[in-house]
Each structure stands twice: as C-alpha cells, then as structure tokens.
N, C-alpha and C positions, 0 to 999 in steps of 0.2 A: 408272187408274180410269175406267170408262165409265158415265156417269150415265144416267138413264132417258131424258132428251132425246136423248142420243147413240144409245142403243139404238133408239129410235123412228125416228130418221133412217136408221139402218143397215137396219132392217126395211123401211122404205119404199123404200129404194134396191134391196134384194133383190127386192121385189115388182115394181118397175118393170122390173128386168132380166129377170125371168121372163116378164113380159107381152110383151116384145119378142123372145122366142125364135123366133118364126115369121119374122122378118126375115132377110135374107141375112146372111152372116157378117161382111162388111165393115161393114154398117150397125149390127149389134149391137155390134161391137167399138167403133165410134166412140161409140155411145150410152153404153156402159158407161164408157168413158174420161171422157166429159163429165160423167156423173152422179157418178163417183168424185171428179172434180175439184171439183164443186160441193159434195159432201159434205165434202171436206177443208177447203174454204174456210169452210163453215158451222161446222165444229168448231173451226177455228182462231179464228174471231171469238168463239165461245163462250168459248174459253180466255182471250182478251184481256179480255172483260167479266168473267169470273170472277176473274181476277187483280186487277182493279180493285175488285171487291166484297170480296175477301179483305182488302185493305188497309183499306178503310173499316170493315168489320165488326170488324177487330182493334182499330182506334183507338176505335171506339164502345164496345167491350167494356172497354178500359182506362179510358176516361173514366167509364163507369158504375161500375166497381169503385172508382175514386177517389172518386166522389160518395158511394158507400155508406160508404167509410171515413171521409169527412168527416162524414157524418150520424151515424155511430157514435162520433165523437170520437176516432178513431184517430190523427188528425193534430194532436191537442192538443200544446202544447209539451213537456209532461212525457213524452210517449210517442214523440217524434220520435227516430229513430236517426240519429246523425251520419253525414253522407254521405261522410266521409273518415276512415280509420283514423289519420291523422296526429295527433300530439299538439297540444293547443291552444297558441296563442301566449301567451307569458309577458308579464306587465305590463312595459311599457317596451321591448318588442321591436318595432321599427319597420322591420325588414329586409324585403327582397323577394327571394324565390328564383325566378329565371327558370326556367321549365320547359325541358327539353331542346328545342332547336330542330331541326326536321327538316333533314337535309342537303339541299343543292341538287343537283338533277338536272343532270348535265353529261356530255359524251361520255366513255365509258369507265366512268362511275359513275352510270348511269341509275337513277332511282327507279321508273320504269315505262316501258314501251314505248309509242311513238306508235301511233296508230290505223293499222293496215296498209291500210285501205281495201279495195280489190278485189285488191291484189297480195299473194299469199301470201309469208310469211316464209321458208318452206322447202317442200320437196316431201314430201307425205304418202305414206308407203309402209307396207308391212307390217313385221313384225319383221325386223331386220337380222341377218344371220349372216356375219360377216367370213370371207372366202374363204381367206386365207393365214394360216399360223401367225404369231402375233405381231401380227396386224392388230386394230384397235380400232374400236368404234362407240359412240356415245352413245345411250342409249335415250330415245325420245320421252316416256315416262312412267316413273315410279319402278318398280323391281322388274321392268322390262321388260314391263309390262302393256300390253295393247292400247288401253285407254282409261282415263279417270279419272272419278271421281264425287265430288261433295260435297253434303252435306245441310246446309242453313242454316235458321235459325229467327229470325224478325223480332219485334221489340218485346219486351216484358218479361213474358212469360206464365209467371210463376213457378209457377202452379198445375199446369203440365204437366211440371215437372222430373222428378217421380218416373217418369213414363212414358218420357221420353227417356233417363233414366239406366238404366231397365230394358232398353230397346232397345240401348243402348250396351254394357251388360254381356252381353246375350245374343249379340250379334254381334261384339263386340270393336272397334267403330268409334267415331270421335269426330265430334262435330258442331261447327258454328260458330253462335254466338249473336250477333246484331247488336242492340246495346242502345241505347235512348233514355236518354241519360245523366241528364237532369234529372228523370226520374221515379223514380229510385232513391234510397232512403235515408230516405223520409218515414214509413214504418210497417213493422211486422214483416211485412206482406204482400209487400213488395218492398224488401229492403235489400241492401247490398253483400255481406253474408255469403253470400247465395244465389249470387252470381256468383263470389265467391272460391272456393266449393266447386266450381263448374263448371270454373274454371281449374285448380284443384288436381287435378282428376280427368283433366286432359289435354285438355279441350275448348278450343276457340278462342273467345275473347271479343273482339268487335270493335265498331265504331261504326255506329249507325243515326241519327246526328245528335244534337245536344244537345236539341232540342225536337221533332224530327220535322218541322222546318220549319213549326211551328205557333205561333211567337211572332214578332210583327212586329219586335221588338228584336233578334232573332238573325238577322242577315244571313247569307247562305250561308257566308261564310268563317268566321264564328263558330260556326255549326252544326258545321262539320267540325273546326276546330281545337280549340274548347273541349271538345267531346265527347272528343276524343283525349286531351287533357290531364287531363280529369276522370276518365276511366276508368283511365288509367295511375297517377294519384295515389291512387286509391281502392282499387286491387287490386294486391296483391303480385305481381311478375313479369309483369304485363300488358304486352304490346307491341301497341299498336293500329296496325296497318299496313294495314287494309282497311276499306272502307265499303260499306254497302248504302244506295243512294240512297233517302231518304224519298220515297214516292210514285213511285219510278222516275225515270230520268233526265229524263223529260218533265214531272215534277212535276204529275201529274194528281191533283188533290185532290177530284175529284167524289165526292159522297156521304159524305165524311168530316167530322168535327167541324171540320177546318181549312179547309173549302172557301171560306169568306169571305175568307181571307187569300191574296190573289193578287198581292202586291207582286213586282215584278221582282227585288227584292233578296233575296227568299226563295224563289228557284228554284234547282234543282240546276245545277251547273256542272262539266263535265268538266275544264276548265282549272284550276279551283280545287281540285278533288279531287286532281289530279295533283301538287299541291304538298305534300300531306300523306300520301298513301296509295300503296301499290304496286299496289293493285287496287281496283276498285269493282264492285259487283253491281247489275244492273238487277232489276226486278220481273217482267218478262215477256220472253220471247225464244225464238224458234225456235233450234234448234241450228245451229252453224256449223262450218266446217272448223277443225281445231286450228291450222292455219297462218294463219288470218285472225281469230283471237280478238282483240277489242279489250279489253285487260285493265282499262281504265277504263270498260268498259260490258259486263261479262260477262253473257250471257243466262242467265235462270233460269226454270225451269218452276214455276208456282205450284201448290202442293199436289200435285206430281207428276201433274198431269192428263195423260191419254193416254200415260202411261209404258209401258203394255202394249198400246197400240192401234196396230197396223201401218197402219191407215187414216189415222193422223195423223203423217205422216213428219217434221214439224218437231219432234215431241216423243217419238216412239217410241224407247224406249231401245235396243233391239237393233239399230237402224240403225247404231250405232257399230261394229258388227262387219261391216258390209256394205261391201266394197271399192267398190261402185258408188254408194254413197250419199255425198252431200256432207258427211254427219255422220261419216264413217268416222274412227274413232280419236279422236274429240273428247272434250272435257271436258264432262260432263253435270252441271249444277247444278240443284238444286231448292230451293225455299224454302217454309216453312210459317209460319203465324202460330199461333193457338191450335188445339188439337185437342179440340173441345168434347164429343165423345161417342164411344161405342164404334165407331160406323160410321167416323168419321174415323180412329180409332186402328187399326182393322182394315185400312183402306186403306194406312196407313203400313206395317203389318206385311206386307202383300202386296208392296209395293215392296221392302222389306228382304229378304224371302224370295227374291225373284227375284235380287237382287244377290248374295245368298249362293250361289245356284246357279251364278253366273258369276264368282265372286270370283277364280278362277284367271286371269281375263283382264282384271280391272278393278282399278285402284288406287283404293281408297276412303279419302279423307283429308280433313281440314278445308280450308275454302276458301282461307285465306291460304297454307297449305303448298303447295297445288296451283298457286296463282298464282305463287308463287316459282319452283317447278320449271319451269313452262311458259315463263316469261320467261328463265330461265337457259338452258334448252335452246335457245330460239330464237336466242340470241346466243353459244352455246358453240362452242369449237373446241379441238382437241387440238394442242399445239405442242411443239416440241423432242423429238420422238419418237426414242428411241434403242433399238436392239435388239441383243441378243446371243443366243447359242445357247439360253440358258435364262432370259432376262429381257427386260423391256421397261420403259423409263422415259419419262415424259412430264409435261407440265404441262397442266392443264385451265383454260382461260380463258373468261371471259364479259364482257359489257359492263355488268353490273348493279352497283349499289352494294354494296360488300362488307359494310357494317354492317347492311344490311337483308336481303341475300340470302345465306343460309348453308345453304340446303337442298341436301343431297347429290344429285348426279346419278348415275344408274346407268350404268356403263360395261361393255361386253362385250368379251372378249378371246378370240381363237381359240387354243386350246392344241394342242400337238403330238399327232399320232396315237399316238405312243409315250410319252405323258405318264406320268411316274413316280409321280404322286400328291402330290408336294410342291407347295405353293402358299402364297404369302404376299403381302400387299399392304400397303404403307406409304405414307402421305402425310406429307411433312415429318417423317419418322422416327416417325410415330405409326401403329400397326397399325390396319388397317381390315378389317372382316369381309368374307368372300368365300365364294361357293358356286359350284357347277358345274351346268351343264345340258347335255343331249345333244340334238343335232338332226341327223338323217340320219347317224347314226354318228359325228358329229364332237362333240368336247367343247369347251365354252366356259366361261370364268370370268365371273361376274357380281359386281361390287363397286361400292360407292358412295364417291364422293369429292366434296369441296366445291370449287367453282370458286375459283381465285385463292388457294389455301391452300398452295401449295408443290409441290415435286417429288413425283410419284407413281412408285413402283418396284414392279413385279410380278415376283416370282421364281417359276419353275416348273421 
C-alpha cells in the first residue's frame, strides 16, 4: 500500500529527476541514485513509525472497548464468562496439576536455532533438480515453492473475525492470531469460544503475552509462560509454540496505555523466549536472507506496508523472486492489528489478490508451521541412502526436538527417463502422498516426509 505521503515523495523525486535532465549522463545517474536512496530511507523510517503507531492504536482501541463494557455493566459477575472450559474444583479437592513443562533444548533436540548472526546457515540457490536417477534433494520450502508467506494478527480484535474468515474461505489460506491471554473471557465481546472457533477452523492460535507487558506484577518470564499455559488450558488442541513480542523485541511502549511501565523486569527477552517457544515474531523488520533468519526475532512488515512498492526494497514482496536481491526466496511475514474500515480491508484484499496471482511460487501457511519447516530444513540431512534399479531408501534427520517439530519436509527424487508410471512412498511402513513434476524433459517425484520418523522407501 502506498499512502499519500509516499506518493508525494515519489512525485517530488520524479520532478527533481526531470529538472536535472540537462546535466551530463554521469551526473544525472549519480543524482538519481542519491535521491532514490534518500527516498527509500524516508519511506523506511515512515514504516518504522507507522508500525509503532499501529501497536499503540491497537491497545488504545482495546482499552476503550473494555471501558465501554465496564460502563455498560458487561463485566458484572453474573455476566462473566469462565476463562477456562475446565470443570470447577470439587469441595475438598486440594490437588495441584502441574502443567506440561516445555522440554529442554539440547544438542540434537533443539527447541529453536541460535541467532546465525552474519553467517548463513546454508547457501541460497534456486530450485534444485537432482542430476542423476535416484538422486535426492530437500526443498527449501514446502511443496518446492520459491518463497514462504505468513499473515499474522495481533491482539484480540474479535470484531474483525468475520472479515478474516471471509478472506480465509475465499483464498483457502490460514492465519495466525497472537492473543493477549488475560483479556479473554470477561464478556461475550471476547471469550474463549471465539478463539476455539478459530482453532477448530484450522487457524494458528499463539501467544502475545499474558498482559502485553502492561502489568508490573507480570515479569517477562510470567508473560511468556503463563500465557502459554492459559491458552493451552482454555482451548482444546491448542499448542502454543510461538510468540509475538509485545511492543516488539525492543519493548518500545511509546504512545501506548502501557508507556508508564518501564521496569527492566517487564521487557522482552530473547533468551527467556527461547525457553518456551520455537519461534518469536518482531513487530517491524526489513526482509532478510532465508539462510540468516533469527527464528527468535522473525521480521514482520506492519500492515503489509510497501508490499507492492519496488522503491521500498526492504518490504517489496516480489523481491523474493529476484536472484540478485538479499531477500531472494525468503519468508515474508506481515502482521495486522484491527482493520477498522473499508480502506484497510481493501488494502488487505489487494495483498491477498497479489499472493493469489503468484501462489504457484509461494507457500502460504501459518507462522508456526513455517517456523518449524525453516528450522528443520536448516538442520536436515539425508542419511543411509540405498539405491536399487527401481527403488531408493533413506532416513531424513534433523537437529530439532521431535515433540515440537513434526512438519513434513518436501523431498525431490529424480526418476528414470523410461519411468514405468509406478510410484509409491512409505515412511516407517506408512504410505505418504507423492506427485510428479517435469523439468527440462526430466521427471521428478515430490513427496513429504517427517524428520526422524523412520526409514523412507521410494519404489518406482
């Protein structure tokens, strides 16, 4: 989306370029380059500020809605909806049930990957096409797509559910909602039933903290852990494995109702998040190479700003298809708060329409699912490969925790030129789906297998 301020900047830049047309070619080119750089820097700073405003506006909206409900008596004891579907404790029951404790991250069973810094985890290339019959490769993204995309929604804006469900049904994609746990359950305006419906429809429901770091009693570790426990106890089949940092990793509370709370004990912590989550999302970020993604600080473009703007290379979506771009083949994440009017909704539709036009090249999936895949791929390897005239067997291994990481990886196999048409894939004696693709007159099998789940046998 390009707002009026950005259009004005672009028009000014074009006028300036035309006024310099009488200069020699070298001078004109240098001027254009400098002005383009200045424009890009200005737009990027606008995006940073807008992301901050989005957070603050969202929290003020929720606070105002809560105040309205209180004024209307919606939170009177008789109208409070229980925050947990669990049955009440019986008289005389003094027991304590310990919530499941997250596993400990250790070599070979990592809960998340360390920050790669400036060192890429792997070499980014185009799609791989194994050269010899029986050769295998692991696809960087599911379904052998060029790039990945996730749409996430922060805070508890139940009023927008109908719109997001409509978009999901229209396009067939699922979203990730990051919830503020302690704001749910106090009135019919926002109760756990809303979020159970989202989960039941296949959407991803994850944590945005217990109080959004807005309660002095909730130190950072309680924000993370208690929200995880609360959501999992309150929603059937919930698996809270990812976090959206309240106010971003830098905990910038400016302009929000929580601005006065500046305690060091209520600031985000990557190290603390790494104890409870396999991935965490930031509130602002330029795109980065898929080989350098810090999965505990995943960048995210606020409200998809500059999604379609090639003059904003840090956020221009189609840069993921450009082999010369640092963003080539990366994971593009966006986040929204509320979508208050038709203008905001139409901007979302514009983004989704563009994604539909390139869906053959982009894996569109919930945040947690893509975070699982990316970390599995970064540590995956094929072992014990055995070949015969009409079969290949192997094991797919990774370094991630097997209880948290069960996302299938896409594997590609070169088939014989005189392939008979027979094809089956089994993992640990369980059949897996398989399809074929053709590239430069060669046929390849594409199938999905889960790391560390036993022997894979492909017969052709």
